[in-house]
ZATIZA-551366 format. One line per 10 residues: for each residue y, x, z of N, C-alpha, C. Coordinates in steps of 0.05 Angstrom, whole numbers, plus 5000, padded with zeros to 4 digits. Layout:
# residues N
Y/X/Z/Y/X/Z/Y/X/Z  ...
***
This chain:
# residues 227
7596/3507/8980/7580/3483/8975/7570/3472/9001  7574/3446/9006/7565/3434/9032/7535/3431/9032  7524/3427/9057/7496/3423/9060/7487/3398/9046  7503/3376/9048/7496/3351/9035/7494/3354/9005  7514/3369/8994/7514/3373/8965/7489/3389/8956  7483/3410/8972/7459/3427/8966/7434/3410/8967  7431/3392/8986/7407/3376/8988/7406/3356/8965  7429/3345/8956/7428/3327/8933/7419/3341/8908  7428/3366/8905/7420/3382/8882/7391/3389/8883  7381/3396/8907/7353/3404/8910/7334/3381/8905
7343/3357/8914/7325/3333/8914/7331/3315/8890  7346/3324/8871/7353/3308/8847/7327/3301/8832  7325/3277/8821/7301/3269/8806/7297/3287/8782  7272/3290/8773/7267/3308/8750/7273/3295/8724  7280/3312/8704/7284/3303/8676/7257/3293/8665  7258/3275/8646/7233/3264/8635/7215/3285/8623  7226/3308/8615/7210/3330/8603/7190/3342/8623  7194/3336/8649/7176/3347/8669/7150/3332/8671  7148/3308/8660/7125/3291/8665/7098/3304/8659  7094/3316/8636/7067/3328/8631/7060/3350/8651
7081/3365/8659/7076/3387/8678/7070/3377/8706  7084/3356/8714/7079/3344/8740/7052/3331/8741  7044/3317/8720/7018/3305/8719/6996/3326/8720  6999/3347/8704/6979/3368/8703/6977/3382/8730  6999/3388/8743/6998/3401/8769/6986/3383/8790  6992/3357/8789/6980/3339/8808/6950/3336/8805  6941/3336/8780/6913/3334/8774/6898/3358/8785  6910/3382/8780/6897/3406/8790/6896/3406/8821  6919/3398/8833/6920/3399/8862/6901/3379/8875  6902/3354/8865/6885/3334/8878/6856/3337/8869
6851/3337/8843/6824/3340/8833/6811/3366/8842  6826/3388/8838/6815/3414/8846/6810/3416/8876  6829/3404/8891/6826/3404/8920/6801/3390/8929  6795/3367/8916/6772/3351/8924/6746/3365/8916  6747/3378/8892/6722/3390/8882/6718/3419/8891  6740/3434/8893/6736/3463/8899/6749/3472/8925  6765/3455/8937/6776/3463/8963/6805/3474/8961  6815/3486/8982/6843/3495/8984/6850/3516/8963  6832/3532/8954/6839/3554/8936/6849/3544/8909  6842/3519/8902/6852/3507/8878/6875/3487/8883
6874/3475/8908/6895/3456/8915/6922/3469/8916  6924/3492/8930/6950/3504/8934/6964/3513/8909  6950/3526/8890/6964/3533/8865/6974/3509/8850  6958/3487/8850/6968/3463/8836/6992/3451/8851  6991/3451/8877/7013/3440/8892/7039/3456/8889  7036/3483/8889/7059/3500/8886/7071/3497/8858  7054/3495/8837/7063/3491/8810/7079/3465/8808  7068/3444/8820/7081/3418/8819/7109/3419/8833  7110/3433/8856/7135/3435/8870/7156/3451/8853  7146/3473/8840/7164/3488/8823/7175/3471/8800
7158/3455/8788/7168/3438/8766/7188/3417/8775  7184/3406/8799/7203/3387/8810/7230/3401/8814  7230/3426/8822/7255/3441/8825/7267/3449/8799  7251/3459/8781/7261/3469/8755/7273/3447/8738  7260/3424/8737/7268/3402/8720/7288/3383/8733  7298/3390/8756/7317/3371/8770/7340/3365/8752  7349/3340/8753/7369/3330/8735/7390/3315/8751  7408/3329/8764/7428/3316/8782/7450/3302/8766  7462/3282/8778/7485/3269/8766/7509/3287/8769  7527/3286/8749/7551/3303/8749/7575/3285/8746
7598/3294/8757/7623/3279/8755/7640/3295/8735  7643/3285/8711/7657/3298/8689/7687/3291/8690  7705/3311/8690/7733/3304/8688/7740/3288/8664  7757/3268/8667/7764/3251/8644/7792/3257/8633  7800/3281/8637/7826/3289/8626/7824/3292/8596  7845/3285/8581/7844/3288/8552/7844/3317/8543  7832/3323/8520/7833/3349/8507/7822/3372/8524  7800/3368/8538/7787/3390/8552/7758/3392/8542  7747/3416/8545/7719/3421/8540/7706/3430/8566  7683/3417/8573/7669/3424/8597/7644/3440/8591
7634/3454/8611/7610/3471/8607/7586/3454/8598  7572/3464/8577/7548/3449/8567/7523/3455/8584  7526/3473/8603/7502/3480/8619/7510/3493/8645  7492/3493/8664/7495/3509/8689/7488/3538/8682  7498/3556/8699/7490/3584/8695/7514/3603/8697  7509/3628/8690/7529/3649/8692/7539/3656/8664  7565/3659/8662/7577/3667/8636/7570/3697/8632  7556/3703/8610/7549/3731/8604/7565/3743/8581  7580/3726/8567/7596/3736/8545/7618/3717/8538  7642/3727/8534/7664/3712/8524/7676/3730/8501
7670/3722/8477/7677/3738/8454/7681/3721/8429  7694/3733/8409/7697/3719/8384/7673/3724/8366  7662/3703/8354/7639/3704/8337/7639/3680/8318  7626/3684/8295/7623/3662/8276/7601/3643/8286  7605/3617/8283/7584/3598/8292/7559/3601/8274  7536/3591/8282/7512/3593/8266/7517/3582/8237  7508/3598/8218/7513/3591/8190/7501/3564/8182  7478/3556/8195/7465/3532/8188/7481/3507/8195  7502/3509/8211/7518/3486/8217/7540/3480/8196  7545/3500/8179/7565/3495/8158/7593/3494/8168
7600/3508/8190/7627/3507/8201/7644/3531/8192  7634/3546/8172/7649/3569/8162/7641/3594/8177  7651/3617/8166/7644/3643/8178/7667/3656/8192  7689/3642/8196/7711/3653/8210/7705/3655/8240  7710/3678/8253/7704/3680/8282/7721/3661/8298  7709/3650/8319/7722/3633/8339/7712/3641/8366  7725/3633/8387/7716/3641/8414/7690/3627/8421  7672/3644/8432/7645/3635/8440/7641/3642/8470  7633/3622/8485/7626/3626/8513/7596/3623/8516  7583/3645/8525/7553/3645/8527/7546/3643/8556
7528/3623/8563/7520/3618/8590/7490/3623/8593  7483/3641/8611/7455/3647/8616/7444/3630/8639  7421/3617/8633/7408/3600/8653/7383/3614/8664  7383/3621/8689/7359/3633/8701/7340/3610/8709  7316/3616/8717/7297/3595/8724/7306/3579/8749  7326/3589/8763/7336/3575/8787/7358/3555/8780  7369/3556/8755/7391/3538/8748/7380/3512/8737  7397/3491/8738/7391/3466/8725/7391/3471/8695  7371/3462/8681/7368/3468/8653/7375/3445/8634  7386/3424/8644/7395/3402/8627/7421/3410/8613
7422/3406/8587/7446/3412/8571/7463/3386/8569  7490/3390/8568/7508/3367/8567/7529/3370/8545  7538/3348/8535/7559/3349/8515/7585/3360/8527  7599/3378/8513/7623/3390/8525/7648/3372/8521  7645/3351/8504/7668/3335/8497/7659/3308/8486  7678/3289/8484/7673/3265/8469/7673/3272/8439  7656/3258/8424/7655/3264/8396/7630/3252/8382  7627/3259/8357/7604/3250/8341/7588/3274/8332  7562/3272/8334/7544/3293/8325/7545/3295/8295  7556/3318/8285/7557/3322/8256/7531/3332/8244
7519/3352/8257/7496/3364/8246/7479/3377/8269  7453/3376/8265/7434/3389/8284/7416/3406/8267  7414/3432/8273/7398/3451/8257/7381/3468/8275  7355/3467/8271/7336/3483/8287/7328/3507/8271  7326/3531/8284/7318/3555/8270/7299/3571/8288  7276/3578/8276/7257/3594/8291/7267/3623/8294  7257/3637/8314/7266/3664/8318/7251/3678/8340  7262/3699/8351/7249/3715/8372/7253/3702/8400  7241/3715/8420/7244/3706/8447/7252/3729/8465  7275/3740/8458/7287/3762/8473/7299/3752/8499
7304/3770/8518/7318/3762/8542/7344/3748/8535  7348/3724/8544/7371/3708/8536/7397/3718/8546  7397/3737/8565/7422/3748/8575/7433/3769/8556  7417/3778/8537/7427/3798/8517/7444/3785/8496  7465/3799/8488/7484/3788/8468/7470/3782/8442  7451/3798/8434/7438/3794/8408/7419/3770/8408  7415/3758/8431/7398/3734/8432/7411/3711/8417  7438/3710/8415/7452/3689/8401/7444/3689/8371  7439/3713/8360/7433/3715/8332/7403/3715/8326  7387/3728/8344/7359/3732/8338/7339/3712/8350
7346/3699/8372/7327/3682/8385/7325/3655/8372  7302/3642/8378/7298/3614/8369/7321/3597/8380  7331/3578/8364/7354/3563/8373/7356/3536/8360  7371/3518/8373/7378/3492/8362/7408/3489/8364  7421/3487/8341/7450/3486/8340/7460/3458/8335  7480/3450/8349/7491/3423/8347/7521/3425/8342  7530/3413/8320/7559/3411/8314/7570/3384/8323  7592/3384/8337/7604/3359/8347/7633/3358/8337  7640/3335/8325/7668/3331/8316/7683/3314/8337  7705/3325/8347/7721/3311/8366/7736/3289/8352
7747/3269/8368/7762/3247/8356/7786/3256/8340  7797/3280/8347/7821/3289/8332/7814/3305/8307  7788/3307/8301/7779/3321/8276/7771/3350/8280  7775/3362/8303/7767/3389/8308/7737/3390/8314  7724/3413/8309/7695/3416/8313/7689/3436/8334  7668/3431/8349/7656/3450/8368/7626/3452/8362  7614/3473/8372/7585/3477/8368/7572/3484/8395  7550/3471/8401/7534/3478/8424/7507/3488/8413  7499/3512/8422/7474/3523/8413/7455/3528/8436  7432/3514/8435/7410/3517/8455/7393/3541/8445
7390/3561/8462/7376/3585/8454/7353/3590/8473  7330/3595/8462/7306/3601/8477/7308/3628/8490  7294/3633/8512/7296/3658/8526/7269/3673/8526  7267/3692/8545/7243/3709/8547/7218/3693/8552  7220/3673/8570/7197/3656/8576/7200/3628/8566  7223/3620/8556/7227/3594/8545/7211/3591/8519  7197/3570/8515/7182/3566/8490/7186/3538/8479  7205/3522/8490/7209/3496/8479/7237/3487/8484  7251/3480/8462/7278/3469/8463/7276/3440/8457  7286/3423/8475/7286/3394/8470/7314/3384/8465
7318/3369/8444/7344/3358/8437/7342/3328/8439  7359/3316/8454/7358/3287/8459/7379/3271/8444  7393/3283/8425/7413/3269/8409/7405/3271/8379  7418/3254/8363/7413/3254/8334/7439/3255/8319  7437/3263/8294/7461/3265/8277/7474/3238/8275  7500/3238/8275/7517/3214/8273/7519/3199/8299  7506/3208/8320/7507/3195/8346/7534/3202/8360  7545/3182/8373/7570/3186/8388/7563/3193/8417  7575/3215/8428/7569/3224/8455/7595/3225/8471  7592/3225/8497/7615/3229/8515/7612/3255/8530
7635/3267/8538/7634/3291/8553/7617/3288/8578  7599/3307/8582/7581/3306/8605/7555/3292/8600  7552/3279/8578/7527/3264/8571/7505/3284/8566  7481/3277/8575/7458/3295/8571/7451/3296/8541  7447/3320/8531/7440/3323/8502/7413/3338/8498  7401/3348/8520/7375/3362/8517/7369/3379/8540  7348/3395/8538/7339/3413/8559/7323/3436/8546  7324/3459/8559/7308/3482/8550/7289/3489/8572  7264/3493/8566/7244/3497/8587/7241/3527/8594  7246/3533/8619/7239/3559/8632/7256/3583/8622
7281/3583/8630/7298/3607/8625/7310/3606/8597  7336/3608/8595/7348/3604/8568/7377/3611/8568  7391/3603/8547/7420/3609/8543/7432/3586/8527  7457/3579/8533/7471/3559/8518/7498/3571/8510  7504/3571/8484/7530/3581/8474/7547/3557/8466  7573/3560/8472/7593/3540/8464/7614/3554/8447  7616/3544/8422/7636/3555/8403/7660/3536/8404  7684/3546/8410/7708/3530/8413/7720/3525/8385  7738/3505/8383/7752/3501/8358/7769/3525/8350  7773/3531/8325/7790/3553/8317/7817/3553/8331
7825/3576/8342/7851/3579/8354/7852/3571/8384  7830/3560/8395/7829/3552/8423/7817/3575/8439  7830/3583/8461/7821/3604/8478/7807/3593/8503  7786/3607/8513/7772/3598/8537/7788/3604/8562  7783/3588/8583/7796/3593/8609/7778/3607/8628  7753/3614/8620/7734/3626/8638/7729/3655/8630  7717/3670/8649/7712/3699/8645/7683/3705/8650  7674/3728/8640/7647/3737/8645/7642/3739/8675  7618/3730/8683/7610/3732/8711/7615/3706/8726  7631/3688/8715/7636/3662/8729/7611/3644/8728
7608/3627/8748/7586/3608/8749/7595/3581/8739  7580/3570/8720/7587/3544/8708/7570/3522/8721  7582/3498/8722/7568/3474/8730/7569/3456/8706  7546/3451/8694/7545/3435/8669/7557/3407/8672  7575/3400/8654/7587/3374/8654/7612/3372/8673  7618/3393/8688/7640/3392/8707/7660/3415/8703  7651/3439/8700/7670/3462/8698/7685/3460/8672  7712/3462/8673/7728/3462/8649/7729/3489/8637  7720/3491/8612/7719/3517/8598/7744/3522/8581  7756/3501/8571/7780/3505/8554/7796/3479/8553
7822/3482/8548/7840/3460/8543/7850/3462/8514  7849/3440/8500/7856/3440/8472/7885/3432/8469  7901/3449/8456/7929/3441/8451/7930/3417/8432  7951/3401/8435/7953/3378/8416/7957/3387/8388  7947/3372/8369/7951/3379/8341/7979/3370/8332  7993/3388/8321/8021/3382/8312/8020/3366/8287  8037/3346/8285/8038/3329/8261/8050/3345/8238
***
């Protein structure tokens, strides 16, 4: 990664979800600094700087090749395995390939659509707040599941999963909305996981341990549907 690219990533403008945190940090830094001095200014300033970093929302260049699925999030692949999609999406209980991406507090937390398509269903489910890198987090943790139908009729699922310190999942799309690959679909605050369930019969091109760039890394290529 070049220095220029690293600086663009570091200085990317924050996602709108950062606003209340930035305002709160600025109030503490400025107001506390005026009233109480440096001992309150510096914590507020450091918190504000952390929020600017955590909520950064860089632009991404999404490949426009047909029949590909791109990563729905930045982070490290912690699991590539077959699993049934969340029951609340109504996509059946047959196992399909699932790619699980763990987002540390240092990763960009904006989630992106993995493909062009239409939002079929959005289902939120309360749950635990286990370490999101654990495999059982997919089943037990609080989550927001999104089913997307591709133009060719196949379905994928993106699941936003809360983590050990994450306490808020934000979804920026609605059912029946049309999205494009790489489009922003939400954000999870402070450490999390994003699972991508591929269409039945489609195998992933990535392996555990690989680093994903949301909206850019190609996770799978879909074979054409035979007539």
